[in-house]
C-alpha positions as CSV (number, residue, x, y, z in Angstrom):
1,N,-25.3,-13.7,-0.9
2,F,-22.4,-14.2,1.5
3,F,-22.3,-18.0,1.3
4,N,-22.4,-18.3,-2.5
5,R,-19.8,-15.5,-2.9
6,G,-17.5,-16.9,-0.3
7,F,-17.8,-20.4,-1.7
8,E,-16.9,-19.3,-5.2
9,L,-14.1,-17.2,-3.9
10,G,-12.6,-20.2,-2.1
11,K,-12.8,-22.3,-5.3
12,E,-11.2,-19.6,-7.5
13,S,-8.5,-18.9,-4.9
14,L,-7.5,-22.5,-4.6
15,K,-7.5,-22.8,-8.4
16,Q,-5.1,-19.9,-8.7
17,I,-2.9,-21.1,-5.8
18,I,-2.5,-24.6,-7.4
19,K,-1.6,-22.9,-10.6
20,D,1.1,-20.8,-8.9
21,I,2.3,-23.3,-6.3
22,P,1.6,-26.8,-7.8
23,N,3.5,-28.6,-4.9
24,I,1.4,-27.0,-2.2
25,A,0.6,-29.4,0.7
26,G,-2.3,-27.5,2.3
27,I,-4.0,-24.2,2.8
28,S,-5.9,-22.4,5.5
29,F,-8.8,-20.2,4.4
30,I,-10.1,-17.1,6.2
31,N,-13.4,-18.9,6.9
32,D,-15.1,-22.2,6.6
33,V,-17.3,-21.1,3.6
34,Q,-14.2,-20.4,1.5
35,A,-12.6,-23.6,2.7
36,M,-15.6,-25.6,1.5
37,G,-15.4,-23.8,-1.8
38,G,-11.8,-24.7,-2.2
39,A,-12.5,-28.3,-1.1
40,S,-15.3,-28.5,-3.7
41,L,-12.6,-27.9,-6.4
42,L,-10.8,-31.0,-5.2
43,L,-13.9,-33.1,-5.5
44,T,-13.9,-32.5,-9.3
45,T,-12.2,-35.0,-11.6
46,E,-10.0,-32.3,-13.1
47,Y,-8.3,-31.7,-9.6
48,Q,-8.4,-35.3,-8.2
49,N,-4.5,-35.3,-8.2
50,Y,-4.6,-32.7,-5.5
51,R,-6.8,-34.6,-3.1
52,H,-3.8,-35.0,-0.7
53,L,-4.1,-31.3,0.2
54,K,-5.0,-30.5,3.7
55,I,-7.8,-27.8,3.9
56,A,-8.5,-25.7,7.0
57,G,-10.9,-22.9,7.7
58,Y,-12.1,-20.7,10.6
59,N,-15.5,-20.4,12.4
60,K,-15.9,-24.0,13.3
61,N,-19.0,-24.2,11.1
62,N,-20.8,-27.5,11.6
63,A,-21.0,-28.0,7.9
64,T,-17.3,-28.7,7.7
65,K,-17.9,-31.8,9.9
66,Y,-20.0,-33.4,7.3
67,Y,-18.5,-32.0,4.1
68,P,-17.5,-34.7,1.6
69,Y,-13.8,-33.5,1.6
70,P,-12.1,-33.4,5.0
71,I,-11.8,-29.8,6.3
72,S,-10.2,-28.9,9.7
73,S,-11.6,-25.8,11.4
74,V,-10.9,-23.6,14.4
75,G,-13.3,-21.3,16.1
76,P,-14.2,-19.5,19.3
77,N,-15.4,-21.5,22.3
78,I,-18.7,-19.7,22.6
79,E,-19.8,-21.6,25.7
80,L,-16.7,-20.4,27.6
81,I,-17.0,-16.9,26.4
82,V,-20.7,-16.6,27.5
83,K,-19.9,-18.2,30.9
84,K,-17.0,-15.7,31.5
85,L,-19.2,-12.7,30.4
86,V,-21.9,-13.8,32.8
87,D,-19.4,-14.2,35.6
88,Y,-17.8,-10.8,35.0
89,T,-21.3,-9.2,34.8
90,I,-22.5,-10.7,38.0
91,S,-19.2,-9.8,39.8
92,N,-19.3,-6.3,38.4
93,Q,-15.7,-6.6,37.2
94,A,-14.1,-5.2,34.1
95,C,-14.3,-7.7,31.3
96,N,-11.0,-9.0,29.8
97,L,-11.4,-12.2,28.0
98,N,-8.6,-14.4,26.7
99,V,-10.1,-17.7,25.7
100,E,-8.7,-20.7,23.9
101,P,-10.3,-21.6,20.6
102,I,-11.7,-25.0,19.8
103,L,-10.0,-27.0,17.0
104,S,-11.8,-29.5,14.9
105,L,-9.4,-31.7,12.9
106,R,-10.3,-33.8,9.9
107,M,-7.1,-35.1,8.6
108,D,-8.3,-38.3,6.9
109,E,-5.2,-40.3,5.8
110,K,-6.8,-41.8,2.7
111,F,-9.5,-39.9,0.9
112,T,-11.5,-41.5,-1.8
113,I,-14.8,-40.9,-3.6
């Protein structure tokens, strides 16, 4: 399924990136599921020396708020998009949306388990 595959892909991707770029400071994944997979790697004892890495994803999935490793996420402002779509529909105007995303930062200074 999508979640399991994305989660494993994030974990394997970060494993390869750490191998190729051992001094990496952070990584932004294509989505939050892959970010959680990558972060899960850092929760293992084998990768505890990389717990300084900043992890980010996209979609603003609520799961990232509560994930044991801090993950920042950016996603669309759905409430604003819906409001603008309704306004355009009611006014019978052509719809051209340019909305600002919502950013959720989790940049915990000291992370310990």
